[in-house]
MARLORO-150171 format. One record per atom (N, C-alpha, C): residue number from 1; atom name; x negated, y, z negated. Coordinates in pm, 1 decimal. Example, Ala and Ser with C-alpha at 12.3 -4.5 7.8 and 13.67 -1.06 7.14 Angstrom:
2
+------+------+----------+----------+----------+
: resi : name :       xx :       yy :       zz :
+------+------+----------+----------+----------+
:    1 :    N :  -1319.0 :   -569.0 :   -780.0 :
:    1 :   CA :  -1230.0 :   -450.0 :   -780.0 :
:    1 :    C :  -1320.0 :   -330.0 :   -780.0 :
:    2 :    N :  -1285.0 :   -225.0 :   -708.0 :
:    2 :   CA :  -1367.0 :   -106.0 :   -714.0 :
:    2 :    C :  -1290.0 :      3.0 :   -787.0 :
+------+------+----------+----------+----------+
//
This chain:
110
+------+------+----------+----------+----------+
: resi : name :       xx :       yy :       zz :
+------+------+----------+----------+----------+
:    1 :    N :    -83.7 :   -117.5 :      0.0 :
:    1 :   CA :      0.0 :      0.0 :      0.0 :
:    1 :    C :    -88.6 :    124.4 :      0.0 :
:    2 :    N :   -142.8 :    153.9 :    115.8 :
:    2 :   CA :   -231.5 :    268.5 :    133.0 :
:    2 :    C :   -176.1 :    358.1 :    243.1 :
:    3 :    N :   -182.7 :    488.8 :    219.2 :
:    3 :   CA :   -144.6 :    586.4 :    321.2 :
:    3 :    C :   -264.7 :    674.5 :    351.1 :
:    4 :    N :   -282.7 :    704.5 :    478.5 :
:    4 :   CA :   -383.8 :    800.1 :    521.9 :
:    4 :    C :   -309.4 :    910.8 :    595.3 :
:    5 :    N :   -323.5 :   1031.7 :    544.9 :
:    5 :   CA :   -253.8 :   1147.6 :    601.1 :
:    5 :    C :   -103.6 :   1123.1 :    612.8 :
:    6 :    N :    -46.9 :   1058.8 :    511.2 :
:    6 :   CA :     97.6 :   1037.8 :    505.3 :
:    6 :    C :    149.0 :    917.9 :    581.6 :
:    7 :    N :     62.5 :    845.4 :    652.9 :
:    7 :   CA :    105.2 :    729.0 :    730.5 :
:    7 :    C :     52.1 :    601.9 :    665.8 :
:    8 :    N :    140.4 :    504.3 :    647.6 :
:    8 :   CA :    100.0 :    377.9 :    587.9 :
:    8 :    C :      6.8 :    303.6 :    682.5 :
:    9 :    N :   -101.7 :    248.5 :    626.8 :
:    9 :   CA :   -195.1 :    169.3 :    708.0 :
:    9 :    C :   -206.0 :     30.2 :    647.6 :
:   10 :    N :   -210.6 :    -68.9 :    735.0 :
:   10 :   CA :   -222.2 :   -207.8 :    693.2 :
:   10 :    C :   -349.0 :   -270.7 :    749.8 :
:   11 :    N :   -444.4 :   -187.4 :    785.5 :
:   11 :   CA :   -566.7 :   -235.8 :    849.4 :
:   11 :    C :   -679.1 :   -139.6 :    812.7 :
:   12 :    N :   -802.2 :   -177.0 :    844.7 :
:   12 :   CA :   -915.0 :    -87.2 :    819.9 :
:   12 :    C :   -900.2 :     36.8 :    906.0 :
:   13 :    N :   -922.5 :    153.2 :    845.2 :
:   13 :   CA :   -910.8 :    278.5 :    919.2 :
:   13 :    C :  -1025.9 :    369.8 :    879.1 :
:   14 :    N :  -1092.0 :    432.0 :    975.9 :
:   14 :   CA :  -1199.0 :    525.7 :    940.8 :
:   14 :    C :  -1139.3 :    649.6 :    875.2 :
:   15 :    N :  -1200.7 :    696.1 :    766.6 :
:   15 :   CA :  -1154.6 :    815.5 :    696.4 :
:   15 :    C :  -1274.0 :    903.2 :    661.2 :
:   16 :    N :  -1245.6 :   1029.1 :    632.0 :
:   16 :   CA :  -1349.7 :   1122.3 :    588.1 :
:   16 :    C :  -1291.5 :   1208.2 :    476.0 :
:   17 :    N :  -1370.0 :   1304.0 :    426.5 :
:   17 :   CA :  -1322.7 :   1392.8 :    320.3 :
:   17 :    C :  -1204.7 :   1478.0 :    364.5 :
:   18 :    N :  -1184.0 :   1491.5 :    493.9 :
:   18 :   CA :  -1073.5 :   1574.4 :    542.0 :
:   18 :    C :   -940.5 :   1499.4 :    541.7 :
:   19 :    N :   -942.3 :   1367.9 :    522.5 :
:   19 :   CA :   -819.2 :   1288.7 :    519.8 :
:   19 :    C :   -760.4 :   1286.2 :    378.5 :
:   20 :    N :   -627.7 :   1283.4 :    370.8 :
:   20 :   CA :   -558.7 :   1262.4 :    243.8 :
:   20 :    C :   -534.3 :   1113.3 :    229.6 :
:   21 :    N :   -596.7 :   1052.0 :    128.8 :
:   21 :   CA :   -584.3 :    908.3 :    105.3 :
:   21 :    C :   -499.0 :    888.4 :    -19.3 :
:   22 :    N :   -392.9 :    807.6 :     -6.8 :
:   22 :   CA :   -302.8 :    781.4 :   -118.0 :
:   22 :    C :   -291.9 :    631.1 :   -138.9 :
:   23 :    N :   -285.2 :    591.8 :   -266.5 :
:   23 :   CA :   -273.5 :    451.2 :   -301.2 :
:   23 :    C :   -141.3 :    431.6 :   -374.0 :
:   24 :    N :    -62.5 :    333.8 :   -328.9 :
:   24 :   CA :     69.0 :    309.7 :   -384.9 :
:   24 :    C :     65.2 :    216.9 :   -504.2 :
:   25 :    N :    173.8 :    220.3 :   -580.4 :
:   25 :   CA :    189.7 :    130.2 :   -693.2 :
:   25 :    C :    312.7 :     43.8 :   -668.3 :
:   26 :    N :    343.3 :    -41.9 :   -760.1 :
:   26 :   CA :    459.5 :   -129.6 :   -743.0 :
:   26 :    C :    590.6 :    -52.4 :   -742.0 :
:   27 :    N :    589.2 :     69.6 :   -794.1 :
:   27 :   CA :    711.3 :    150.5 :   -795.4 :
:   27 :    C :    738.7 :    211.9 :   -659.2 :
:   28 :    N :    640.6 :    204.7 :   -568.7 :
:   28 :   CA :    657.3 :    264.9 :   -437.9 :
:   28 :    C :    608.7 :    408.2 :   -431.7 :
:   29 :    N :    565.6 :    464.9 :   -544.6 :
:   29 :   CA :    514.3 :    601.1 :   -547.6 :
:   29 :    C :    368.3 :    600.1 :   -501.6 :
:   30 :    N :    329.2 :    701.2 :   -429.0 :
:   30 :   CA :    191.8 :    712.4 :   -382.8 :
:   30 :    C :    121.3 :    822.8 :   -459.6 :
:   31 :    N :      6.7 :    790.9 :   -514.6 :
:   31 :   CA :    -70.8 :    884.9 :   -593.6 :
:   31 :    C :   -195.6 :    923.2 :   -516.8 :
:   32 :    N :   -220.0 :   1053.3 :   -498.1 :
:   32 :   CA :   -341.3 :   1091.4 :   -426.3 :
:   32 :    C :   -466.2 :   1055.8 :   -507.0 :
:   33 :    N :   -566.9 :   1007.6 :   -437.7 :
:   33 :   CA :   -694.7 :    984.1 :   -502.2 :
:   33 :    C :   -761.5 :   1117.7 :   -527.8 :
:   34 :    N :   -844.8 :   1123.8 :   -630.5 :
:   34 :   CA :   -912.2 :   1248.6 :   -664.1 :
:   34 :    C :  -1004.9 :   1290.3 :   -550.7 :
:   35 :    N :   -988.3 :   1414.3 :   -509.2 :
:   35 :   CA :  -1072.9 :   1471.4 :   -405.4 :
:   35 :    C :  -1193.7 :   1535.8 :   -470.6 :
:   36 :    N :  -1290.5 :   1575.0 :   -392.0 :
:   36 :   CA :  -1401.2 :   1653.9 :   -445.1 :
:   36 :    C :  -1344.1 :   1783.9 :   -500.1 :
:   37 :    N :  -1393.3 :   1826.4 :   -615.7 :
:   37 :   CA :  -1344.5 :   1949.8 :   -676.7 :
:   37 :    C :  -1380.4 :   2069.0 :   -590.3 :
:   38 :    N :  -1278.9 :   2150.9 :   -564.6 :
:   38 :   CA :  -1299.6 :   2275.1 :   -490.0 :
:   38 :    C :  -1238.5 :   2388.5 :   -569.4 :
:   39 :    N :  -1299.8 :   2504.4 :   -562.6 :
:   39 :   CA :  -1254.5 :   2622.5 :   -635.9 :
:   39 :    C :  -1253.7 :   2740.7 :   -540.2 :
:   40 :    N :  -1145.2 :   2816.1 :   -544.8 :
:   40 :   CA :  -1135.7 :   2938.9 :   -465.9 :
:   40 :    C :  -1104.1 :   3053.2 :   -561.3 :
:   41 :    N :  -1158.7 :   3170.2 :   -534.8 :
:   41 :   CA :  -1123.2 :   3291.8 :   -606.9 :
:   41 :    C :  -1034.8 :   3373.1 :   -513.0 :
:   42 :    N :   -920.1 :   3414.9 :   -562.9 :
:   42 :   CA :   -823.6 :   3484.6 :   -479.2 :
:   42 :    C :   -781.8 :   3613.4 :   -547.4 :
:   43 :    N :   -798.5 :   3726.0 :   -478.1 :
:   43 :   CA :   -754.0 :   3854.1 :   -530.0 :
:   43 :    C :   -606.8 :   3870.4 :   -494.6 :
:   44 :    N :   -520.2 :   3836.7 :   -590.0 :
:   44 :   CA :   -375.7 :   3838.2 :   -565.1 :
:   44 :    C :   -326.5 :   3981.7 :   -552.2 :
:   45 :    N :   -261.5 :   4012.2 :   -440.3 :
:   45 :   CA :   -199.1 :   4143.7 :   -428.1 :
:   45 :    C :    -64.2 :   4145.9 :   -500.4 :
:   46 :    N :     -7.6 :   4263.8 :   -514.1 :
:   46 :   CA :    126.0 :   4275.2 :   -571.4 :
:   46 :    C :    227.2 :   4209.5 :   -479.3 :
:   47 :    N :    341.1 :   4175.3 :   -536.1 :
:   47 :   CA :    456.9 :   4121.7 :   -465.1 :
:   47 :    C :    436.0 :   3981.8 :   -408.2 :
:   48 :    N :    357.7 :   3900.4 :   -480.4 :
:   48 :   CA :    349.4 :   3756.3 :   -456.0 :
:   48 :    C :    375.6 :   3687.1 :   -589.3 :
:   49 :    N :    451.1 :   3577.8 :   -587.5 :
:   49 :   CA :    478.7 :   3500.1 :   -707.4 :
:   49 :    C :    373.3 :   3390.4 :   -717.8 :
:   50 :    N :    320.0 :   3368.1 :   -839.0 :
:   50 :   CA :    218.7 :   3264.5 :   -859.6 :
:   50 :    C :    287.1 :   3131.3 :   -888.4 :
:   51 :    N :    342.9 :   3073.7 :   -783.6 :
:   51 :   CA :    412.3 :   2945.8 :   -793.5 :
:   51 :    C :    415.5 :   2882.9 :   -654.1 :
:   52 :    N :    447.2 :   2753.9 :   -648.8 :
:   52 :   CA :    458.7 :   2687.7 :   -518.7 :
:   52 :    C :    595.0 :   2711.9 :   -454.2 :
:   53 :    N :    697.0 :   2735.2 :   -537.9 :
:   53 :   CA :    831.8 :   2755.9 :   -483.6 :
:   53 :    C :    903.4 :   2858.4 :   -570.0 :
:   54 :    N :    968.7 :   2952.8 :   -506.7 :
:   54 :   CA :   1046.3 :   3053.0 :   -578.8 :
:   54 :    C :   1192.3 :   3044.5 :   -535.1 :
:   55 :    N :   1284.9 :   3009.6 :   -626.0 :
:   55 :   CA :   1425.3 :   2997.0 :   -588.0 :
:   55 :    C :   1486.3 :   3128.7 :   -539.4 :
:   56 :    N :   1422.8 :   3241.2 :   -573.0 :
:   56 :   CA :   1472.5 :   3370.6 :   -527.7 :
:   56 :    C :   1422.4 :   3404.8 :   -387.6 :
:   57 :    N :   1336.2 :   3319.1 :   -331.8 :
:   57 :   CA :   1289.2 :   3338.3 :   -195.5 :
:   57 :    C :   1178.0 :   3440.4 :   -178.7 :
:   58 :    N :   1116.6 :   3481.6 :   -290.6 :
:   58 :   CA :   1006.6 :   3577.4 :   -279.3 :
:   58 :    C :    882.8 :   3506.8 :   -224.3 :
:   59 :    N :    793.1 :   3581.9 :   -159.9 :
:   59 :   CA :    670.6 :   3520.3 :   -108.5 :
:   59 :    C :    583.4 :   3469.7 :   -223.1 :
:   60 :    N :    519.5 :   3354.8 :   -201.5 :
:   60 :   CA :    436.2 :   3294.8 :   -306.3 :
:   60 :    C :    288.3 :   3301.7 :   -269.7 :
:   61 :    N :    205.2 :   3292.4 :   -371.3 :
:   61 :   CA :     60.1 :   3288.3 :   -351.0 :
:   61 :    C :     23.9 :   3171.7 :   -259.3 :
:   62 :    N :     84.7 :   3056.7 :   -281.9 :
:   62 :   CA :     45.5 :   2937.2 :   -207.7 :
:   62 :    C :     92.1 :   2941.5 :    -62.2 :
:   63 :    N :    208.0 :   3002.0 :    -35.2 :
:   63 :   CA :    248.5 :   3022.3 :    103.9 :
:   63 :    C :    153.7 :   3119.3 :    173.0 :
:   64 :    N :    113.1 :   3223.3 :    100.3 :
:   64 :   CA :     18.4 :   3320.9 :    155.1 :
:   64 :    C :   -115.3 :   3252.9 :    188.0 :
:   65 :    N :   -164.2 :   3168.2 :     96.6 :
:   65 :   CA :   -290.1 :   3096.9 :    120.9 :
:   65 :    C :   -277.2 :   3003.4 :    240.7 :
:   66 :    N :   -161.4 :   2937.9 :    253.0 :
:   66 :   CA :   -138.3 :   2849.7 :    368.1 :
:   66 :    C :   -141.4 :   2929.9 :    497.7 :
:   67 :    N :    -81.7 :   3049.3 :    494.9 :
:   67 :   CA :    -83.9 :   3136.7 :    612.2 :
:   67 :    C :   -226.5 :   3178.1 :    647.5 :
:   68 :    N :   -314.2 :   3184.3 :    545.3 :
:   68 :   CA :   -454.7 :   3220.1 :    567.9 :
:   68 :    C :   -539.5 :   3100.7 :    612.2 :
:   69 :    N :   -478.3 :   2980.0 :    615.8 :
:   69 :   CA :   -549.2 :   2862.5 :    664.6 :
:   69 :    C :   -592.3 :   2763.4 :    558.1 :
:   70 :    N :   -555.6 :   2783.5 :    431.3 :
:   70 :   CA :   -589.3 :   2688.5 :    325.4 :
:   70 :    C :   -490.4 :   2573.9 :    331.1 :
:   71 :    N :   -535.2 :   2457.3 :    377.6 :
:   71 :   CA :   -444.5 :   2344.3 :    397.0 :
:   71 :    C :   -474.1 :   2226.5 :    305.0 :
:   72 :    N :   -553.9 :   2248.0 :    200.3 :
:   72 :   CA :   -582.5 :   2141.4 :    104.1 :
:   72 :    C :   -456.3 :   2114.7 :     22.3 :
:   73 :    N :   -410.3 :   1987.8 :     16.4 :
:   73 :   CA :   -291.5 :   1959.8 :    -65.5 :
:   73 :    C :   -325.3 :   1964.4 :   -214.0 :
:   74 :    N :   -225.7 :   1983.8 :   -294.6 :
:   74 :   CA :   -237.0 :   1974.8 :   -440.1 :
:   74 :    C :   -323.2 :   2084.9 :   -500.9 :
:   75 :    N :   -315.8 :   2207.9 :   -451.2 :
:   75 :   CA :   -389.9 :   2315.7 :   -514.4 :
:   75 :    C :   -304.0 :   2378.6 :   -623.1 :
:   76 :    N :   -368.9 :   2421.3 :   -730.3 :
:   76 :   CA :   -299.5 :   2484.7 :   -842.0 :
:   76 :    C :   -377.3 :   2607.6 :   -884.6 :
:   77 :    N :   -308.8 :   2698.0 :   -951.6 :
:   77 :   CA :   -376.5 :   2817.1 :  -1002.4 :
:   77 :    C :   -408.5 :   2796.2 :  -1149.4 :
:   78 :    N :   -514.8 :   2860.5 :  -1192.2 :
:   78 :   CA :   -549.2 :   2862.5 :  -1334.3 :
:   78 :    C :   -484.0 :   2988.2 :  -1389.9 :
:   79 :    N :   -374.1 :   2971.7 :  -1460.9 :
:   79 :   CA :   -299.3 :   3085.8 :  -1511.9 :
:   79 :    C :   -206.7 :   3143.2 :  -1406.2 :
:   80 :    N :   -143.4 :   3253.5 :  -1442.4 :
:   80 :   CA :    -46.3 :   3316.8 :  -1353.0 :
:   80 :    C :    -57.9 :   3467.7 :  -1366.1 :
:   81 :    N :    -14.7 :   3535.5 :  -1262.4 :
:   81 :   CA :      0.2 :   3680.0 :  -1267.7 :
:   81 :    C :    143.6 :   3712.9 :  -1228.1 :
:   82 :    N :    200.6 :   3815.1 :  -1290.1 :
:   82 :   CA :    338.3 :   3855.8 :  -1260.0 :
:   82 :    C :    351.8 :   3902.8 :  -1115.7 :
:   83 :    N :    474.9 :   3908.5 :  -1068.0 :
:   83 :   CA :    507.6 :   3947.7 :   -931.5 :
:   83 :    C :    446.1 :   4082.8 :   -895.0 :
:   84 :    N :    453.2 :   4179.4 :   -984.7 :
:   84 :   CA :    401.3 :   4312.3 :   -954.9 :
:   84 :    C :    256.1 :   4331.8 :   -999.5 :
:   85 :    N :    195.5 :   4229.3 :  -1058.7 :
:   85 :   CA :     54.8 :   4238.4 :  -1100.2 :
:   85 :    C :    -36.4 :   4202.4 :   -985.0 :
:   86 :    N :   -157.0 :   4255.8 :   -989.7 :
:   86 :   CA :   -260.0 :   4216.1 :   -894.5 :
:   86 :    C :   -384.9 :   4182.2 :   -974.4 :
:   87 :    N :   -470.1 :   4097.0 :   -917.8 :
:   87 :   CA :   -592.1 :   4060.3 :   -987.5 :
:   87 :    C :   -644.4 :   3925.7 :   -941.1 :
:   88 :    N :   -751.9 :   3884.1 :  -1005.2 :
:   88 :   CA :   -822.4 :   3762.9 :   -966.4 :
:   88 :    C :   -752.5 :   3638.1 :  -1018.1 :
:   89 :    N :   -730.1 :   3542.3 :   -929.1 :
:   89 :   CA :   -679.0 :   3409.7 :   -964.9 :
:   89 :    C :   -784.0 :   3306.1 :   -929.1 :
:   90 :    N :   -797.8 :   3206.4 :  -1012.4 :
:   90 :   CA :   -879.8 :   3090.1 :   -979.6 :
:   90 :    C :   -783.8 :   2984.1 :   -926.9 :
:   91 :    N :   -812.0 :   2934.6 :   -807.6 :
:   91 :   CA :   -732.0 :   2829.3 :   -744.7 :
:   91 :    C :   -821.8 :   2706.4 :   -732.5 :
:   92 :    N :   -768.6 :   2589.2 :   -766.6 :
:   92 :   CA :   -848.8 :   2467.3 :   -759.1 :
:   92 :    C :   -761.8 :   2349.3 :   -719.0 :
:   93 :    N :   -826.8 :   2242.1 :   -675.0 :
:   93 :   CA :   -756.6 :   2117.4 :   -647.2 :
:   93 :    C :   -778.3 :   2016.7 :   -760.9 :
:   94 :    N :   -839.0 :   2061.8 :   -871.2 :
:   94 :   CA :   -873.6 :   1974.6 :   -983.7 :
:   94 :    C :   -790.7 :   2012.7 :  -1106.4 :
:   95 :    N :   -686.7 :   1934.3 :  -1133.4 :
:   95 :   CA :   -599.4 :   1961.6 :  -1246.3 :
:   95 :    C :   -669.5 :   1955.8 :  -1380.3 :
:   96 :    N :   -766.0 :   1864.8 :  -1395.2 :
:   96 :   CA :   -839.8 :   1854.7 :  -1521.0 :
:   96 :    C :   -920.9 :   1981.4 :  -1545.9 :
:   97 :    N :   -983.4 :   2034.0 :  -1442.7 :
:   97 :   CA :  -1059.5 :   2158.0 :  -1455.4 :
:   97 :    C :   -966.0 :   2272.9 :  -1491.6 :
:   98 :    N :   -853.3 :   2283.7 :  -1422.7 :
:   98 :   CA :   -757.7 :   2390.9 :  -1451.0 :
:   98 :    C :   -712.3 :   2384.9 :  -1597.1 :
:   99 :    N :   -680.7 :   2267.0 :  -1643.7 :
:   99 :   CA :   -635.8 :   2249.7 :  -1782.8 :
:   99 :    C :   -745.7 :   2290.3 :  -1879.8 :
:  100 :    N :   -869.0 :   2249.1 :  -1853.7 :
:  100 :   CA :   -981.3 :   2283.0 :  -1941.8 :
:  100 :    C :  -1003.7 :   2434.0 :  -1946.8 :
:  101 :    N :   -988.7 :   2501.4 :  -1833.6 :
:  101 :   CA :  -1006.5 :   2646.1 :  -1830.4 :
:  101 :    C :   -895.1 :   2719.7 :  -1904.2 :
:  102 :    N :   -774.8 :   2662.1 :  -1906.3 :
:  102 :   CA :   -660.4 :   2726.3 :  -1970.7 :
:  102 :    C :   -650.8 :   2699.1 :  -2120.4 :
:  103 :    N :   -709.9 :   2593.0 :  -2169.5 :
:  103 :   CA :   -695.7 :   2553.5 :  -2310.0 :
:  103 :    C :   -758.0 :   2655.9 :  -2404.5 :
:  104 :    N :   -680.3 :   2712.9 :  -2495.1 :
:  104 :   CA :   -735.9 :   2808.5 :  -2591.2 :
:  104 :    C :   -846.5 :   2746.7 :  -2677.6 :
:  105 :    N :   -836.5 :   2615.9 :  -2704.9 :
:  105 :   CA :   -936.6 :   2550.2 :  -2790.3 :
:  105 :    C :  -1076.0 :   2548.3 :  -2725.4 :
:  106 :    N :  -1082.6 :   2566.2 :  -2593.3 :
:  106 :   CA :  -1212.8 :   2571.2 :  -2525.8 :
:  106 :    C :  -1276.2 :   2709.3 :  -2532.7 :
:  107 :    N :  -1202.1 :   2809.3 :  -2579.3 :
:  107 :   CA :  -1252.4 :   2945.4 :  -2604.0 :
:  107 :    C :  -1329.3 :   3002.4 :  -2485.0 :
:  108 :    N :  -1274.5 :   2987.8 :  -2366.6 :
:  108 :   CA :  -1337.2 :   3044.5 :  -2247.2 :
:  108 :    C :  -1291.2 :   3190.0 :  -2235.3 :
:  109 :    N :  -1387.9 :   3281.8 :  -2234.5 :
:  109 :   CA :  -1355.3 :   3423.9 :  -2228.2 :
:  109 :    C :  -1297.7 :   3458.4 :  -2092.1 :
:  110 :    N :  -1195.3 :   3540.3 :  -2091.8 :
:  110 :   CA :  -1129.7 :   3580.4 :  -1965.9 :
:  110 :    C :  -1158.7 :   3722.4 :  -1933.8 :
+------+------+----------+----------+----------+
//
């Protein structure tokens, strides 16, 4: 139960770091394998929501990044900025890193 770029494969297939490789479980859910950690710094302008989806239909940081050509799946921001705020956001594909940076117990100065 392996998918490469969203397509199930039942045979050997050449892959590279640019492919999304997912491994299925007995539940039928596919979990992405950990990719190499990547970090982007993004100067968020005003009038973007720091979320993947906004029910009010406002433009989001992640849609804006996609429009700029960032096509890595599973990117998350470290923290959030309000709709009318602007400033530096750390964007990563590594949830463990994002969590470590956000944890107050790690005392990382902001």
